[in-house]
C-alpha positions as CSV (number, residue, x, y, z in Angstrom):
1,M,24.0,10.4,56.9
2,K,20.4,10.7,57.9
3,L,21.2,13.9,59.8
4,L,23.2,15.4,57.0
5,K,20.4,15.4,54.5
6,P,18.0,17.6,56.6
7,L,20.9,19.9,57.5
8,F,21.7,20.2,53.8
9,I,18.1,21.1,53.0
10,V,18.0,23.7,55.7
11,L,21.2,25.3,54.4
12,V,19.8,25.4,50.9
13,V,16.6,26.9,52.0
14,L,18.4,29.5,54.1
15,G,20.8,30.3,51.3
16,A,17.8,30.8,48.9
17,A,16.1,33.0,51.5
18,I,19.2,35.2,51.9
19,T,19.6,35.5,48.1
20,T,16.0,36.4,47.7
21,A,16.2,39.1,50.4
22,L,19.4,40.5,48.8
23,V,17.9,40.6,45.3
24,F,14.3,41.6,46.0
25,G,14.4,43.2,49.4
26,W,14.5,46.9,50.3
27,Q,13.1,48.1,47.1
28,P,13.5,51.8,46.3
29,E,10.8,54.4,46.5
30,P,9.3,54.5,43.0
31,F,9.1,57.7,40.9
32,E,5.6,59.2,41.2
33,K,3.2,57.9,38.5
34,G,2.5,60.3,35.7
35,T,5.6,62.3,36.1
36,A,8.3,63.0,33.5
37,S,10.7,61.1,35.7
38,A,8.6,57.9,35.6
39,A,8.3,58.2,31.8
40,Q,12.0,58.8,31.4
41,L,12.8,55.7,33.4
42,Q,10.7,53.4,31.2
43,P,12.7,51.1,28.9
44,G,12.6,52.0,25.2
45,P,10.6,50.0,22.7
46,L,13.5,48.1,21.2
47,E,14.5,44.6,22.0
48,V,18.1,44.5,23.2
49,R,20.7,42.0,22.2
50,S,24.3,41.7,23.5
51,Y,27.4,39.8,22.7
52,D,31.0,39.6,23.9
53,V,33.9,40.3,21.6
54,V,37.7,40.7,22.0
55,F,39.4,43.7,20.3
56,E,43.2,43.7,20.1
57,D,45.2,46.8,19.3
58,T,48.4,45.6,17.9
59,S,49.8,49.1,17.4
60,R,50.2,49.7,21.2
61,A,51.8,47.6,23.9
62,T,50.6,46.9,27.4
63,A,53.3,47.9,29.9
64,A,54.9,45.5,32.3
65,N,52.9,45.3,35.6
66,G,54.7,43.9,38.7
67,E,56.1,40.5,37.8
68,Y,54.2,40.4,34.5
69,A,56.2,41.4,31.5
70,E,55.2,43.8,28.8
71,T,53.0,42.4,26.0
72,A,53.1,43.6,22.4
73,S,49.4,44.6,22.2
74,R,46.4,45.9,24.2
75,V,43.7,43.2,24.5
76,L,40.2,44.6,25.2
77,D,37.6,42.1,26.3
78,S,34.4,43.9,25.4
79,T,30.6,43.7,25.4
80,V,28.3,45.2,22.8
81,W,24.7,46.0,23.4
82,H,22.5,46.9,20.5
83,P,18.9,47.0,19.3
84,A,17.8,43.7,17.8
85,T,16.5,45.5,14.7
86,G,18.1,48.0,12.3
87,N,14.8,49.1,10.9
88,T,15.0,52.4,12.8
89,G,18.8,52.8,12.6
90,P,21.5,53.6,12.2
91,Y,21.9,54.4,15.9
92,P,24.2,56.6,18.0
93,L,27.3,54.9,19.5
94,L,28.1,55.2,23.2
95,V,31.3,54.0,24.7
96,Y,31.3,53.2,28.5
97,S,34.5,53.2,30.6
98,H,34.7,51.4,33.9
99,G,36.3,52.5,37.1
100,F,39.5,51.5,38.8
101,S,39.5,47.8,39.8
102,S,36.1,47.3,38.2
103,S,34.9,45.9,34.9
104,R,32.7,46.5,31.9
105,E,29.8,45.0,33.8
106,G,29.6,48.0,36.0
107,G,27.7,50.0,33.4
108,N,25.5,47.1,32.3
109,Y,22.2,48.6,33.7
110,L,22.9,51.8,31.8
111,A,24.0,50.1,28.6
112,R,20.9,47.9,28.4
113,H,18.6,50.9,29.1
114,M,20.3,53.0,26.4
115,A,20.2,50.1,23.8
116,S,16.5,49.8,24.4
117,L,16.1,53.5,23.4
118,G,18.0,53.0,20.2
119,Y,21.8,53.1,20.9
120,V,24.7,50.8,20.2
121,V,26.7,50.7,23.5
122,V,30.1,49.1,23.9
123,A,32.2,48.7,27.1
124,M,35.6,47.1,27.5
125,D,37.8,45.8,30.3
126,F,40.9,48.1,30.3
127,P,44.1,46.0,30.3
128,L,45.7,47.3,33.4
129,T,42.9,48.9,35.5
130,N,40.3,46.1,35.6
131,M,39.6,44.0,38.7
132,N,41.3,40.9,37.2
133,T,44.5,42.6,35.9
134,P,47.5,40.2,36.2
135,G,49.7,41.8,38.9
136,G,46.9,43.9,40.2
137,P,45.3,47.0,38.7
138,N,47.6,50.0,38.0
139,V,45.8,53.3,38.2
140,R,48.5,55.2,36.2
141,D,47.6,53.3,33.1
142,V,44.6,55.6,32.8
143,V,46.7,57.7,30.5
144,N,46.5,54.9,27.9
145,Q,42.8,54.4,28.2
146,P,41.7,57.3,25.9
147,G,43.6,55.4,23.2
148,D,41.6,52.3,24.0
149,V,38.4,54.2,23.6
150,R,39.5,55.7,20.2
151,F,40.5,52.2,19.1
152,V,37.1,50.6,20.1
153,I,35.3,53.4,18.3
154,D,37.3,52.5,15.2
155,Q,36.3,48.8,15.6
156,L,32.6,49.5,16.0
157,L,32.6,51.7,12.9
158,A,34.4,48.9,11.0
159,L,32.0,46.2,12.2
160,S,29.0,48.4,11.2
161,A,30.5,48.6,7.7
162,T,31.1,44.8,7.5
163,P,28.4,42.6,5.9
164,G,27.2,39.8,8.2
165,E,28.3,41.4,11.5
166,A,25.8,41.6,14.3
167,V,25.9,45.4,14.2
168,E,26.0,45.7,10.4
169,G,24.6,49.1,9.4
170,L,23.7,49.9,13.0
171,V,26.2,52.6,13.9
172,D,25.9,56.2,13.0
173,A,29.4,57.7,12.7
174,S,28.0,61.2,13.1
175,R,26.6,60.6,16.6
176,I,29.2,59.3,19.1
177,G,29.1,59.8,22.8
178,V,31.2,58.7,25.7
179,F,30.5,58.1,29.4
180,G,32.2,56.4,32.3
181,L,32.3,56.0,36.1
182,S,35.1,57.1,38.4
183,L,38.5,56.4,36.7
184,G,36.3,55.8,33.6
185,G,34.9,59.2,34.1
186,M,38.4,60.6,34.0
187,T,39.0,58.5,30.8
188,T,35.9,60.1,29.4
189,E,37.2,63.6,30.2
190,L,40.6,62.9,28.7
191,V,39.3,61.4,25.5
192,S,36.9,64.3,25.1
193,F,39.0,67.3,26.1
194,H,42.7,66.5,26.2
195,P,44.4,68.2,23.2
196,D,46.6,65.1,22.5
197,M,44.3,62.3,23.7
198,R,40.9,63.5,22.5
199,D,38.9,61.9,19.7
200,P,37.3,64.7,17.6
201,R,34.5,62.3,16.6
202,I,33.0,62.6,20.1
203,G,29.8,64.7,20.1
204,A,28.8,64.5,23.8
205,A,30.5,63.4,27.1
206,L,29.1,62.4,30.5
207,S,31.3,61.8,33.5
208,I,29.9,59.9,36.5
209,A,31.8,60.9,39.6
210,G,35.0,61.3,37.5
211,P,38.1,62.9,39.1
212,T,38.7,66.5,37.9
213,F,40.6,68.0,40.8
214,M,43.8,68.2,38.7
215,M,42.0,69.8,35.7
216,A,41.9,73.6,35.5
217,P,39.5,75.6,33.3
218,A,42.2,75.7,30.6
219,F,41.9,71.9,30.3
220,F,38.3,72.1,29.2
221,A,38.9,75.1,27.0
222,H,40.6,72.9,24.4
223,V,37.1,71.9,23.3
224,P,34.9,74.7,24.6
225,D,31.6,73.7,22.8
226,L,31.4,70.0,23.6
227,P,28.3,69.2,25.6
228,F,29.5,67.9,29.0
229,L,27.6,66.8,32.1
230,M,29.0,65.7,35.4
231,L,26.7,63.3,37.5
232,A,27.9,63.0,41.1
233,G,26.9,62.3,44.7
234,D,27.4,64.8,47.4
235,I,28.7,62.3,49.9
236,D,31.2,60.6,47.5
237,A,34.1,59.3,49.6
238,L,36.4,58.1,46.8
239,V,36.2,61.1,44.5
240,P,35.1,63.8,46.9
241,Y,32.4,66.1,45.6
242,R,33.7,69.4,46.8
243,A,37.1,69.0,45.0
244,N,35.8,67.3,41.8
245,A,32.2,67.7,40.8
246,A,31.2,71.0,42.6
247,P,33.7,73.2,40.7
248,I,32.6,71.9,37.2
249,P,30.2,74.8,36.4
250,G,33.0,77.2,37.0
251,K,35.5,75.4,34.9
252,M,33.7,75.3,31.5
253,P,31.0,77.5,30.0
254,G,27.9,75.4,29.3
255,A,29.0,72.5,31.6
256,E,26.2,70.8,33.5
257,L,26.3,69.4,37.0
258,V,23.7,67.0,38.3
259,T,24.1,66.4,42.1
260,V,22.4,63.5,43.8
261,A,22.0,64.1,47.6
262,G,23.0,61.0,49.6
263,A,24.5,59.2,46.6
264,S,27.7,57.3,47.3
265,H,30.5,56.8,44.8
266,T,30.3,53.0,44.8
267,G,26.5,53.2,44.4
268,F,26.7,54.3,40.8
269,A,28.1,50.8,39.8
270,G,25.7,48.1,38.7
271,P,27.0,45.4,41.1
272,A,26.5,47.7,44.0
273,A,22.8,46.8,44.0
274,M,23.7,44.0,46.3
275,L,25.3,46.5,48.7
276,R,22.1,48.5,49.3
277,W,21.9,47.0,52.8
278,M,25.1,48.7,53.8
279,H,25.1,52.0,55.8
280,N,27.3,53.4,53.0
281,P,28.7,51.3,50.1
282,D,31.8,53.5,50.0
283,A,33.0,51.7,53.1
284,L,33.6,48.6,50.9
285,G,34.6,50.8,47.9
286,C,37.3,52.6,49.9
287,Y,38.6,49.3,51.4
288,L,39.0,47.7,48.0
289,V,40.4,50.7,46.2
290,T,43.0,51.7,48.9
291,R,44.1,48.1,49.2
292,R,44.6,47.6,45.5
293,I,45.9,51.0,44.6
294,G,49.1,50.4,46.6
295,D,51.7,53.1,46.6
296,A,50.4,54.7,43.3
297,M,49.1,57.7,45.1
298,A,52.1,58.2,47.4
299,T,53.9,60.4,44.9
300,P,52.4,62.9,42.4
301,W,52.0,61.4,38.9
302,Y,49.5,63.7,37.2
303,D,52.2,65.2,35.1
304,L,51.6,62.2,32.9
305,F,48.6,64.0,31.6
306,G,50.6,67.0,30.6
307,S,51.9,70.3,31.8
308,E,50.3,73.3,33.5
309,A,50.0,74.9,30.0
310,L,47.6,72.2,29.1
311,G,45.5,72.9,32.2
312,I,46.9,70.2,34.5
313,D,47.8,70.8,38.1
314,A,50.3,68.1,38.8
315,S,50.5,68.9,42.5
316,A,46.8,68.5,43.3
317,D,45.7,66.1,46.1
318,S,43.1,63.4,45.3
319,E,41.7,63.3,48.9
320,L,40.9,59.7,48.3
321,C,38.9,58.1,51.1
322,T,39.6,60.8,53.7
323,V,35.9,61.1,54.8
324,D,35.4,59.7,58.4
325,P,32.9,58.8,59.5
326,L,30.9,58.0,56.4
327,P,27.4,59.4,56.4
328,P,24.4,57.2,55.6
329,A,23.8,56.7,51.8
330,M,20.6,56.4,49.8
331,N,19.2,53.2,48.5
332,V,21.5,52.1,45.6
333,L,18.6,51.0,43.5
334,R,17.1,54.5,43.8
335,Q,20.5,55.9,42.8
336,H,20.5,53.6,39.7
337,M,17.1,54.9,38.8
338,I,18.2,58.5,39.0
339,S,21.4,57.7,37.0
340,Q,19.3,56.1,34.2
341,V,17.1,59.1,33.7
342,V,19.9,61.6,33.8
343,V,22.1,59.6,31.4
344,S,19.2,58.9,29.0
345,A,18.0,62.5,29.0
346,F,21.4,63.9,28.3
347,F,22.1,61.7,25.3
348,Q,18.6,61.9,24.0
349,R,18.8,65.7,24.1
350,E,22.1,65.5,22.1
351,F,21.5,62.6,19.7
352,S,17.8,62.0,19.1
353,Q,16.7,62.7,15.6
354,R,13.3,63.7,16.7
355,P,13.0,67.4,17.7
356,D,10.2,66.6,20.2
357,E,12.4,64.1,22.0
358,R,15.3,66.5,22.1
359,Q,13.1,69.2,23.5
360,A,11.5,66.9,26.1
361,A,14.9,65.6,27.2
362,A,16.3,69.2,27.5
363,K,13.2,70.3,29.5
364,Y,13.5,67.2,31.8
365,L,17.2,67.9,32.6
366,R,16.8,71.7,33.0
367,D,13.4,71.9,34.9
368,Q,11.7,68.7,35.7
369,S,14.3,66.4,37.2
370,A,15.1,68.6,40.2
371,R,11.4,69.5,40.7
372,E,10.2,65.9,40.7
373,L,13.2,64.2,42.4
374,P,14.0,65.6,45.9
375,E,17.5,64.2,45.8
376,V,18.5,66.0,42.5
377,D,20.0,69.4,42.0
378,Y,20.7,70.7,38.4
379,R,23.1,73.5,37.5
380,V,24.5,74.7,34.3
381,S,27.2,77.4,33.7
382,R,26.5,80.3,31.3
383,R,28.3,80.2,27.9
């Protein structure tokens, strides 16, 4: 027993040292002081609060999944982030959609930042694509996720109109935006542009490394004037850049593309901060996704989104995790910093009620981001 106690202490100290190194070690290169990027990265002036809530859509069922039977509703475990005060509200509403085999926590760092700037942000765990899905995540259920986003928008508007609710009076129904990562980026694209799945209340859409390889220009033509930005890394192994993000300026007039050199796909997710020690976080991302996606990619299924007439190429190849070897990736924390300034500038440009803030955000995206941040390239297609 006398020997066990010192050993236990050594293990505790070692564990604490490893945890400290993982959390606080290898910090990213900061943005240069005095630059627009450094200013854009600063949290907003508002105190942020958050709470968990369960939304249940009883009008739609959750399909059977493996050995798990169909259920009569779609249950959406959600988190809402909002400014602590409504004195400067009501605020724009942003809906975040997570990626395949992920969770609503993946966008936490972006949600908290946007809430500090004066936004209500909500994220949900999708019933059949989250990491804890009974029976394992099913990628094909993405076709039902635009309906989940529409339903959650309904719920936030209802809560804002209900006395005594935490977000009472905080949501501005005229300023609604959507954003998401990976499969959540595809969800964002579908709920924004698909003629049958779209929500016309959406005023701006931002996809972070979302698949678009099966979407022709005709798909985006359904809503030609909607502000749309794609944020992507040029070494993405899960949603390859060349087939998905790079063609965006040619698919939609006015579409914007922000490319981050050396950014991995997995590195856009909040929990990936702990993976910044890896040569490339997509090594783990590809391992988990290919293991959990099963045979879902073995046969074409993109016809679930609609026909060629709607702008869908059902025969397209995803090229999922075909990059070998993986190139070295940038520091994930630096990738998060860049993501924060791009996401905030985009939505501030579209939704701020102050003309000077809109103009500054537009200037930052168009001119300053690429000039100040060597990893960033900005492109926009002509209208």
